[in-house]
N, C-alpha and C positions, 0 to 999 in steps of 0.2 A: 376415427381410426381405431383399430383393434390393439389389444395389449400385446406388445412385442417383448423380446428378451431384453432389448436395450432400455426401453422405458420402464419395464418391469423391474430391472436391476436398479434403475435410478430411484424409483419409488421405494424400493426396499431399503436403499441407503438412507433415504429420508426417514423411513419408519424406524430404523435403528437409532438414528440421532434423536428422534422424538421419544423413543422408549427410554433412552438414557436420561433425557431431560425431565421427563415426567416422573421417573423414579427418584431423581434428585430432589425435585420440588414437591413430591408426594401429591401428584395430580393424576386423574384418570387418564389412562393411555388413549382410550378412544376419543375423548374430547381433544386431547393434544393432536391426534392425527387429523381430525376434522378441521381444527384450526390451521394446521400445517397445510392441508389440502386447499383451504380457502386462500391462504397466502400464496401458495404455489400457483394457483389458477390465475391470480392477479399479477403474477410476475412474468417476465419474458422467458423464463426457463420452463414454463409449463408444457409438459408433453401433451400431444393431441390424442387423448384417449376418450372414447365414448363410453359412458356408463350405460350399458344396454341390459335388457332383460336376460339375454342369453349368457352374457358374461357373469352376471350376478347369480342367476338361477341355475345354470348348468355347470359353470366352472367353479365358482367360489362358495356356493351354498352347501353342496354335498359334504365337503371336508369338515365344515363347521358342525353340521348335524351329526355326522358319523363320530367325530372326535368327542363331542359332548356325550352322546349316547353310549359310547364305548366304555366310559368310566363310571357310568351309573350302575350301582350294584342292585341287582334284581331283588335281593333280600331286603334292602332298605327301601327300594321303590315300592315293593308290595305293601309295606306298612301304611303308606300314604297314597296308595293308588286310587282309592275312592275319592278323596278330596281333589287329587290332581286331575282325574277324569272329569269331575264335575266342573272344576275351574276351566278346563280346556274345552268343554262342550257348552254347558249352560252359561258359563261365564262369558265365553266368546259371543254367544247369541245375544245375551243381555247388552254387552258392550257394543256390538255391531248395531243392535236395535236402537239404542239411545243415540248413537252418532248418526244413524240414518234418519231418524225422525227429526233430530235437531237440524241437520243440514238441509232437509226438505223445507221445514217451516221457517228457520231463521235465515238461511242463505238463499232460499227460494230456488233450490236445485230441483230438477226433475227427480221423481222417485227412483228411477233406475240408476241415475248418477249417484244419488245419495246412498243407495244400497251398495253399489260397487265400492264406494269409498269406505262406508261403514265396515264392510267385510274385510277389505284388504288392510285397513289400519288397525284391526283388532288383533293382528299377529304381533306378539311382543318379542323383544330381542334383548335379553339381559346380559349381553356380552360384557358391558361395562361393570355391572354388579358382580358377575362371576369372576371377572378379572380382579376386582377389588378383594374378593374373598381369597382368591388364590395367592395374590401378592402378600396378604396379611397372614396366610396360613390358617384361615378360618375353616372350621369343620362343623359338622352337626346337621340338624334337620333343615334349617332355613336355606342353606345353599342348594340342597336337594330339591326342596319345594320350588324355589325360584327357577332352577334350571329345568327340571322335569316338566313343570307346568308350561314353561315357555316352549319346550320342544313339542309337547303334545298339542298346544293351542296353535303352533305354527302349522301343524298338519291339518287341524280343523279348519283354520282360516284358508289354507290352500285349497282344500276340498270345497268349502263354501264358495270361494272365488270362482272355481271352475264351473260350479253349478249356476252361478250368477251370469257368467259369460255365455252359457247356453241360453239363458233368458234373453240376453242382448241380441243373440243371433236368431231369435224368433222360435227357439225350441222350448215351448212351455209344457213341461211334463205334468202328468197327473200325479196326485199324491203317491200312488203306488209306484209309478215310474221314478219319482224323485227319491223315494225310499230305496228302491233298488239301485239307483245311480249312486246314492250315498254309500250304501253297503259295498257296492262294487269298487268304488274309488278308495274308500277307507280300508275296508277289509281286504280287498285285493292288493292294496299297497303293502299292508302289513304282511300278508302271506307271501308276496313277492320278495320282500326283504328277508323274511325268515328262510325262504327257499334258497336265495342266493347265498346267504350266510351259511346254511347247512352244506351247500355244495363246496364253499370255500373251506369249511371245517373238515370235510371229507378229504379234500386234497391236502390240507395242512397235516393231517394225520399220517400222510405218506412221505413226509419230508422232515429233515432236521435243519434244512438250510434257512437261516434267518432272513436272507434276502428274498427267497421264494415266499416265505410266510408274510413278509412285509408287502410284497407285490400282490398277494392274494387279498389282503385287507384293502388295498387300494382299489383293486378290481371290484370288490364287494361294495365299497362306498359309492363309487361312480356307477357300477353296473346295476345295482339295485335301483338307483335313482333314474337312470336312463331307460332301463327296461320298463319300469313301472309307468313312466311318462309316455313311453312309446305305445303302451296299451291302454292309455287314458285312465291310469290309476294314479294314486298320490305318490309322487316321488319322494316327498318329504317324509311321509310315514314309512315308505319302503326303506329309506336310508336309516331312519330312526330304528326300525325293527332289526335291520342288519347290524347296526352298531351295538344294540342291546344284546343280540344273540352272540355275536363274536366276542364281545367284551366279557360276558358272563360265562359262556361255555368254553371259549378259547383259553381263558385264564385258568381253567381247571385241568391243565395238563395237555390240552390239544396243541397249544403253541409252546415251543421249546423255551427254556429260560432265556437263552440269548435272543430268541425271537421276540419275547415279551419286552426286553429292553429296547430292541430295535423299533418295535411297533410303538412303544410309548414315546420314545424320542422323536420318531418321525412324525407322529400325529400331533405332538405338541408344537413341533416346528411348522407343520402344515397349517395348524390353527393360527399360529402367530403370523404367518405370511398372508393367509387369506383375510384374516381380520384387519391386518395393516392395509392391504390393498383396498378392501371395502371402505374403510373409514376415510382413507385418503381420497378415494374417488368420490365418496359422498361429499366431502368438503369441497372438492373441485367443482362438482355439479351445483352445490349450494351457491358458490360464488358466482356462477354463471346464470343462476335462476333470477328472473325478474319477479319480485314479490310485490311490487308496488300496486299492481292491479288487483291483487287477491289478499291484501293484508287484513282486511276486515273479515272475510270468510276464514282466513287462516287462523286468526285469533279465536273466532267462534269454534273452529275445528279443534284447536288445542284444548279449549275449555270442555267441549263435548267429549273428546277422547279421554280426558282426565276424569270427567264425571262417569263415563262409561266404564272405565277401569275400576272406579270405586263400586259401581253397581255390580261388577263382575266378582270382586273379591269379597266384600263384606257379607252380602246375602248368602253366597255359596258357602263361606266359612261358617256362617250361622247355622247352616243345616247340620253341621258336625259338632255343634257346641257341646252336646251331651255324650259324645262318643270318644273312643280311644284316639281318633284322628283329630281331635279338637286342636284348632290353631290358635295360639295365644294372641291377644290383641296386638302386642308389639310386632309379632310376625305378620299379622294382617296389614298393619300400616306399611311395613317394608315391602310386602308383596304388592301393595297398591302403588307405592311410589317407585318401586323397582320394575314396573312393567314398561320398560323402555321399548321404543319402536326403532326398527333398523332395517337390515338388508332385505328380509323377505317382503316387508310392506312395500319397499321401493321396487323390488323386482316385479311384484304384482302390478304396481302402478304403471311401470314402464311397459308392461305387457298388454295394456288396454288398447282395444282397437281404435283407430283414428276417428271413426264415425260416432263414437260415444259422445253424447252431449256433455259439455264441461270437462272433456278429457284433459286438456292442457291445465285447467284449474286444479283438477284432481291430482295431477302429477306435481304441480308446484306446491300445493298445500300439503301433500304427503311429505315432500322434502322439508317444508316448514315444521311439521309436527316432529319429524325425526331430528331436525336440528334442535328444537326445543328440548326434546327428550334427552339428547346427548349432552347438551350444555347445561340445562337447568337441573334436570333430574340426575344426570350423571355426576355433575360436580357436587351435588348436595348429598349423594348417597353415602359417601364415606363418613361425614359427620353424623348422619342419622344412624348408621350402623354402630358407630362408637357410642352414641347416646343410648342405643338400645342394648349395649353390652355385647354386641356381636364381634367387635374388633377391640384390640388393645387400645388403651388411651394414646399410646405412641406407636402407631403402625409404621 
């Protein structure tokens, strides 16, 4: 069943209650939502909503990407762009490679199934960590590194996943064709996002109506994603580019003062709603998932994904040890443990074709990795952040 107004409002009411309780008991909001989703799915009040790829990828993901990118200052991003790009490219390749090799040899998966899983699970989702920073009022370099690296590696993983799907469908490109496809999907997505944002800014410059300005940012967020996907480019990178462009140029006088307030309030609310729905639906799906048949490969996958994240963070940061972009050791540890998995990985898993070997196991294990990420990593992040001096002792 699809998401309707009635069950959407019901889930939002639950999210509000969970938000109040997690604030009172100083717990991560996302973990509370997933737990609430599990309880809800096991009760007789559970709404019949299917967590589908279209719902996650097309409806809920663009607002999250746009809102996060909108508030990243280009001036600050530029200082660490080198390390962020390396983490989001070389780091993703290393992480996916370790997971792929491990699942092939340890879980006896076919190479194509192991590769698909390795690529899709390489996408990180630091919603829980960023929420912790925001709730505590934390500022500085680390929140930028965590959020920007996640946004960029989401785009990399989505592009890599699309290329792997082509392999599944029997389209084996030559190295030159693969390079062109990569450039078209990634570069085309970025150009598409910039073009949509530029058009929105052109229109914004002709109005002082804050509602029109707000509507244009909404069109840019979804339009960049949908248009890029329609022409087989990266929707994730398109929305990321649109958010960065509108956030950095629009804030310099293109959007009116009242429009800025309206845009900020709206996108904070949109992020709250979409995050709430995503984590509640994840919890509901986890409760319905049968992990008994895959618990051994699931444990293997969790260990491999954790090892892959370490291989992505520490060697890549070591490359910048002698430069101005050097990442302190305590930041590296937090980047490693803060590489949570979430919505994008599940959206990609749910998009897998039915004929793929181990398809059901890949989906189930993806949910297991995400659940581990939210409950184990998410619940331990705040103590680690306090220990590293990134949060007040009494947040």
